[in-house]
Backbone bond lengths (Angstrom), bond angles and torsions (degrees), N, CA, C in turn:
res aa  C-N    CA-C-N  psi(-1)  N-CA   C-N-CA  omega(-1)  CA-C   N-CA-C  phi
1 M - - - 1.435 - - 1.534 107.52 -
2 K 1.342 113.59 150.62 1.409 121.11 -177.07 1.573 111.20 -130.67
3 E 1.322 115.63 149.56 1.452 123.06 167.45 1.448 108.58 -98.38
4 V 1.255 127.21 126.71 1.375 131.85 174.27 1.584 109.96 -107.04
5 I 1.314 116.06 116.23 1.506 118.63 176.67 1.455 106.16 -116.13
6 M 1.315 115.44 127.10 1.417 122.45 177.64 1.526 113.00 -131.41
7 F 1.404 109.26 143.33 1.514 116.26 176.22 1.521 104.42 -118.18
8 I 1.427 112.46 122.99 1.443 117.65 -174.78 1.511 108.09 -133.54
9 R 1.391 113.94 165.58 1.467 114.64 175.46 1.539 110.29 -69.35
10 P 1.354 110.01 143.13 1.519 112.51 -178.60 1.600 114.11 -58.25
11 K 1.308 115.74 -34.76 1.444 118.70 -178.26 1.514 112.76 -72.08
12 M 1.383 118.55 -6.87 1.412 121.52 177.35 1.571 114.50 -104.94
13 Y 1.397 113.01 0.60 1.410 119.88 -176.82 1.635 113.87 -59.28
14 F 1.322 112.30 -49.21 1.536 114.29 -173.89 1.555 108.10 -66.46
15 E 1.330 113.39 -38.28 1.541 111.44 -179.69 1.430 112.47 -69.10
16 T 1.360 115.26 -34.79 1.535 117.64 175.24 1.478 112.86 -65.76
17 K 1.349 114.98 -42.16 1.449 116.86 177.70 1.481 113.81 -61.10
18 K 1.239 114.11 -41.44 1.493 121.51 -177.05 1.593 108.15 -65.51
19 A 1.316 114.76 -44.06 1.495 118.15 179.93 1.525 111.45 -64.57
20 L 1.339 116.82 -41.43 1.453 120.10 176.25 1.476 110.39 -63.77
21 N 1.355 121.84 -48.95 1.411 125.58 177.35 1.583 112.49 -56.68
22 D 1.342 115.09 -40.40 1.448 120.28 176.55 1.505 110.97 -65.47
23 G 1.350 117.78 -29.84 1.413 120.79 179.77 1.546 113.23 -89.67
24 G 1.361 117.59 4.55 1.394 119.58 169.30 1.574 108.60 100.50
25 F 1.246 122.62 8.23 1.481 125.96 -177.08 1.544 106.42 -109.87
26 H 1.326 116.85 103.83 1.528 119.89 -174.30 1.541 109.60 -108.68
27 S 1.254 120.93 -23.41 1.482 124.81 -174.42 1.558 111.08 -84.23
28 M 1.315 120.33 123.50 1.458 121.41 176.76 1.463 107.75 -163.15
29 T 1.267 118.35 154.36 1.434 125.21 169.37 1.620 108.13 -112.25
30 V 1.341 117.08 136.47 1.416 121.48 -174.97 1.478 110.98 -126.31
31 K 1.284 117.84 135.53 1.511 123.00 177.74 1.557 107.64 -132.57
32 D 1.311 109.84 147.55 1.489 118.17 165.37 1.516 109.62 -84.22
33 V 1.298 116.43 124.56 1.518 122.60 -179.51 1.466 108.51 -132.64
34 V 1.360 114.33 165.14 1.450 120.72 168.51 1.535 110.36 -129.38
35 G 1.331 115.18 151.36 1.438 120.26 -176.52 1.467 109.98 177.43
36 R 1.371 116.17 -174.69 1.461 117.96 175.83 1.432 106.01 -155.65
37 G 1.371 115.26 157.77 1.430 122.92 -177.56 1.453 112.69 -100.21
38 R 1.364 116.26 -153.27 1.494 120.41 -170.98 1.549 110.24 -71.90
39 T 1.315 123.03 -33.46 1.389 127.51 -173.36 1.556 109.84 -81.38
40 P 1.309 122.49 118.23 1.436 118.28 174.05 1.445 115.45 -60.46
41 I 1.336 116.21 145.24 1.445 121.72 178.45 1.417 112.44 -103.30
42 H 1.312 118.19 135.30 1.468 121.78 -176.08 1.453 107.62 -116.68
43 Y 1.397 118.14 129.04 1.436 126.03 179.71 1.529 107.80 -126.59
44 D 1.303 117.05 148.71 1.463 122.36 164.93 1.471 108.00 -114.79
45 L 1.385 111.26 98.67 1.465 117.44 -173.69 1.566 108.72 -92.27
46 D 1.300 116.24 120.44 1.431 128.22 171.51 1.617 105.85 58.05
47 G 1.301 120.15 30.33 1.498 120.95 176.90 1.534 111.79 71.57
48 E 1.299 117.20 13.99 1.420 122.26 -175.65 1.566 113.92 -83.49
49 G 1.349 114.38 -7.79 1.492 118.40 -178.86 1.551 108.31 119.86
50 I 1.282 116.52 178.07 1.422 123.49 -179.43 1.500 111.48 -82.68
51 T 1.322 112.45 132.21 1.489 117.35 176.31 1.539 106.89 -115.36
52 R 1.216 118.85 142.49 1.419 122.09 -174.67 1.603 108.82 -114.88
53 N 1.331 114.27 159.74 1.486 121.46 170.26 1.584 115.23 58.09
54 R 1.306 115.82 29.26 1.357 117.49 170.54 1.559 112.80 -72.67
55 L 1.346 112.62 148.14 1.449 116.18 177.01 1.567 111.81 -78.28
56 V 1.308 115.29 144.78 1.413 123.27 -173.62 1.644 106.68 -112.83
57 A 1.309 115.55 141.59 1.432 120.18 172.26 1.470 113.67 -64.07
58 K 1.352 118.25 139.98 1.427 125.28 177.57 1.449 110.48 -143.17
59 K 1.280 118.34 162.63 1.407 127.26 164.76 1.459 113.82 -100.32
60 M 1.354 121.05 123.28 1.535 119.37 176.77 1.457 102.60 -107.07
61 V 1.362 111.46 125.49 1.506 122.70 -176.75 1.558 102.79 -116.48
62 D 1.390 113.37 133.50 1.481 118.55 -175.11 1.477 105.39 -127.23
63 M 1.364 122.00 127.91 1.422 122.76 -175.49 1.506 104.16 -139.56
64 Y 1.393 113.59 153.34 1.410 125.34 176.63 1.503 111.35 -121.97
65 I 1.336 116.86 118.11 1.475 118.26 -167.97 1.535 109.26 -137.77
66 R 1.326 114.40 165.19 1.468 122.08 174.53 1.465 111.55 -67.66
67 D 1.321 120.47 150.41 1.436 124.46 175.98 1.525 113.83 -51.65
68 E 1.303 115.55 -40.06 1.479 121.39 -173.86 1.530 111.14 -73.98
69 D 1.407 117.97 -12.44 1.506 119.72 179.98 1.451 112.47 -98.09
70 V 1.354 120.99 -0.65 1.495 121.81 -178.37 1.445 113.50 -56.24
71 E 1.268 118.03 -56.08 1.526 121.20 -179.32 1.474 113.92 -56.13
72 K 1.385 117.32 -40.41 1.378 119.92 -179.69 1.545 110.56 -65.91
73 V 1.357 120.81 -44.58 1.380 122.68 175.24 1.511 117.10 -60.80
74 I 1.311 112.44 -38.50 1.507 118.09 175.43 1.528 108.50 -59.35
75 D 1.283 117.36 -52.46 1.401 123.79 -176.43 1.538 113.53 -56.90
76 I 1.394 113.63 -44.36 1.470 119.47 178.60 1.455 110.87 -62.61
77 V 1.349 118.55 -48.64 1.442 121.08 179.45 1.473 116.87 -59.12
78 I 1.370 112.67 -43.62 1.485 117.28 -179.81 1.489 110.52 -67.01
79 E 1.367 118.87 -37.61 1.466 122.90 178.17 1.522 108.93 -61.19
80 A 1.256 119.22 -39.32 1.492 124.36 -167.86 1.585 106.90 -84.56
81 N 1.324 117.55 -22.39 1.506 115.52 -169.62 1.540 110.90 -123.13
82 K 1.274 126.30 -9.91 1.444 125.66 -174.34 1.571 108.45 -73.26
83 T 1.305 118.14 123.12 1.451 123.95 173.92 1.515 111.73 -124.24
84 N 1.363 114.20 -4.16 1.437 121.92 -176.41 1.556 114.54 66.61
85 H 1.281 115.33 26.10 1.471 123.37 -178.86 1.497 104.92 -124.95
86 A 1.369 114.22 149.85 1.497 123.93 178.00 1.557 102.49 -55.58
87 G 1.310 116.49 141.69 1.507 123.62 178.00 1.479 113.10 95.99
88 D 1.329 123.40 4.10 1.381 123.71 -177.27 1.560 110.75 -62.02
89 G 1.322 119.84 -26.23 1.464 125.09 175.53 1.544 110.02 124.26
90 K 1.377 103.76 -173.20 1.511 111.93 -176.46 1.538 106.61 -146.01
91 M 1.346 120.28 149.13 1.410 124.96 171.67 1.581 109.24 -122.51
92 F 1.253 114.86 143.90 1.399 123.11 171.73 1.656 110.52 -125.01
93 I 1.253 114.97 136.23 1.502 121.42 -178.47 1.592 106.65 -117.09
94 L 1.262 114.25 119.20 1.455 117.58 -178.13 1.557 110.29 -124.92
95 P 1.382 117.01 147.90 1.399 116.87 178.32 1.623 109.89 -76.71
96 V 1.364 112.04 145.87 1.468 118.04 172.19 1.503 113.14 -112.39
97 R 1.237 116.07 125.45 1.559 119.86 -172.89 1.505 108.15 -73.02
98 E 1.325 119.50 -42.42 1.458 120.26 -172.28 1.590 105.61 -157.82
99 A 1.336 108.77 147.08 1.556 118.06 173.75 1.567 104.21 -128.37
100 I 1.300 117.44 140.43 1.495 121.32 176.34 1.460 107.51 -137.02
101 R 1.303 116.24 127.44 1.508 121.29 171.58 1.522 104.52 -88.14
102 I 1.390 117.60 117.26 1.359 121.16 -171.41 1.485 113.35 -66.65
103 R 1.270 120.28 -40.27 1.488 125.07 -179.96 1.568 110.73 -55.63
104 T 1.270 114.77 -55.03 1.464 118.54 -174.38 1.569 114.75 -94.80
105 E 1.340 113.61 -14.33 1.419 118.96 -172.92 1.540 114.96 68.04
106 Q 1.289 117.75 17.74 1.435 119.73 177.10 1.560 106.25 -71.32
107 K 1.329 110.20 149.46 1.465 115.97 -174.76 1.554 108.80 -130.64
108 G 1.335 109.23 158.01 1.519 113.95 177.25 1.501 111.62 76.53
109 E 1.279 115.45 -152.22 1.546 122.30 -177.25 1.524 109.87 -58.22
110 E 1.333 116.08 -33.75 1.515 118.72 -179.12 1.548 111.54 -60.18
111 A 1.308 117.52 -27.04 1.465 121.59 175.94 1.533 112.93 -75.56
112 L 1.284 115.12 -16.02 1.490 118.94 179.47 1.421 115.76 -84.28
113 V 1.392 119.66 -31.19 1.494 120.60 -173.85 1.485 109.28 -113.81
């Protein structure tokens, strides 16, 4: 099992959610977050001059999936979010040791689907 954490542009969230849903991936947790990547961001706020390193709004999407679904999820997310511009987002794939559905006490991949 894997945890997939992605940071994407807020305006791309609904397209990403639809693409994942169409691909059979319905479960996710979504948070509004702020942050910045490697490239400094430059803004001219109210004509006051250039400001650097401001934090930018992003959506953080967290999913738990079966090992065999990792490449499919990666492909879906890249297809929905890639613009070839800085700020397209990042994905992190982490191992999950165990999953337990509390209501039924199902464990492992059974708890995911």
